C-alpha positions as CSV (number, residue, x, y, z in Angstrom):
1,M,-21.9,15.8,22.6
2,K,-21.1,14.9,19.0
3,R,-17.6,14.1,18.0
4,I,-15.9,15.3,14.8
5,F,-15.3,12.3,12.7
6,I,-12.4,12.5,10.3
7,A,-12.6,10.3,7.2
8,A,-8.9,9.8,6.6
9,L,-8.5,8.5,3.1
10,S,-4.8,9.3,3.2
11,F,-2.5,11.2,5.3
12,L,-2.0,14.8,4.3
13,F,1.6,15.8,3.8
14,L,1.5,18.8,1.5
15,T,5.2,19.4,1.8
16,T,7.8,16.8,2.5
17,T,11.4,17.3,3.2
18,G,13.9,14.5,2.8
19,F,16.9,13.9,5.1
20,S,19.7,11.4,4.5
21,Q,22.5,10.4,6.8
22,S,26.1,10.5,5.5
23,S,28.7,7.8,6.4
24,A,30.1,10.3,9.0
25,G,26.8,10.3,10.8
26,T,25.8,13.9,9.9
27,I,22.3,14.6,8.6
28,I,22.2,16.2,5.2
29,K,19.1,18.1,4.1
30,T,18.0,17.1,0.6
31,K,15.7,18.9,-1.9
32,S,12.1,19.4,-0.7
33,S,9.2,18.6,-2.9
34,V,5.6,19.8,-2.9
35,L,2.7,17.5,-4.0
36,Q,1.0,18.9,-7.1
37,P,-2.7,18.5,-8.0
38,A,-3.6,16.4,-11.0
39,S,-6.8,15.4,-12.8
40,P,-8.2,12.1,-11.5
41,E,-8.1,10.6,-15.0
42,S,-4.3,11.3,-15.4
43,V,-3.6,8.8,-12.5
44,G,-6.3,6.3,-13.2
45,F,-9.3,7.6,-11.2
46,S,-12.7,8.4,-12.5
47,S,-14.1,11.9,-11.7
48,E,-17.6,10.5,-11.7
49,R,-16.8,7.8,-9.1
50,L,-15.0,10.4,-6.9
51,K,-18.3,12.3,-6.7
52,R,-19.7,9.3,-4.7
53,I,-17.4,10.4,-1.9
54,D,-19.0,13.8,-1.9
55,E,-22.5,12.3,-1.9
56,N,-21.8,9.9,1.0
57,I,-20.1,12.5,3.2
58,N,-22.9,15.1,2.5
59,A,-25.4,12.4,3.5
60,W,-23.5,11.7,6.7
61,L,-23.5,15.4,7.5
62,K,-27.2,15.7,6.8
63,D,-28.0,12.7,9.0
64,G,-26.0,14.1,11.9
65,R,-23.4,11.3,11.9
66,L,-20.6,13.8,11.2
67,N,-20.0,17.5,12.1
68,G,-17.2,17.8,9.6
69,C,-14.7,15.9,7.5
70,A,-11.6,16.4,5.4
71,A,-10.7,13.9,2.7
72,L,-7.6,13.6,0.6
73,I,-6.5,11.1,-2.0
74,I,-3.0,11.0,-3.3
75,R,-1.8,8.7,-6.1
76,N,1.6,8.5,-7.6
77,G,2.6,11.6,-5.8
78,K,-0.3,13.7,-7.2
79,I,-3.3,15.1,-5.3
80,V,-6.4,13.9,-7.1
81,Y,-9.0,14.7,-4.4
82,N,-8.8,17.2,-1.5
83,K,-12.0,18.5,-0.1
84,A,-13.4,19.7,3.3
85,F,-17.0,19.3,4.4
86,G,-19.0,20.6,7.4
87,Y,-17.9,22.6,10.4
88,D,-15.0,22.6,12.8
89,D,-17.0,23.3,15.9
90,L,-20.4,22.2,17.4
91,E,-21.8,25.7,17.0
92,K,-21.3,25.4,13.3
93,T,-19.7,28.8,12.9
94,K,-16.2,27.8,11.6
95,P,-16.1,25.7,8.4
96,I,-13.5,22.9,8.1
97,R,-10.7,23.7,5.7
98,T,-8.5,21.3,3.8
99,D,-5.4,22.7,5.6
100,N,-6.8,22.2,9.2
101,I,-4.6,20.3,11.6
102,F,-6.3,17.4,13.3
103,R,-5.4,15.5,16.4
104,I,-5.6,11.8,15.6
105,A,-5.5,9.2,18.3
106,S,-5.6,5.4,18.3
107,K,-8.8,3.8,19.5
108,R,-7.9,0.2,20.1
109,K,-9.7,-2.3,22.3
110,Q,-8.0,-2.9,25.7
């Protein structure tokens, strides 16, 4: 049985809400922010070099090393790369989306 391999280039937090604690110990909700997309060049990335990610992931899918993958790159609070490849299940009927929720577990040696 093939496993879905997730290439995690960064953690996906599309919305973040800040909380701070006052001196009295109560939690105060602060203003929330949403990450905005930006062109790769505006934050120091090359669009041509980011295409290498697409090529590698598509090769891994074609070779059968992956069933699906979601990749995200954030720099300076801007989303510069956010794509999904392949399928969510082994029957290849449901494509992976960029907003899928993945279960991530640690795989350390015992």
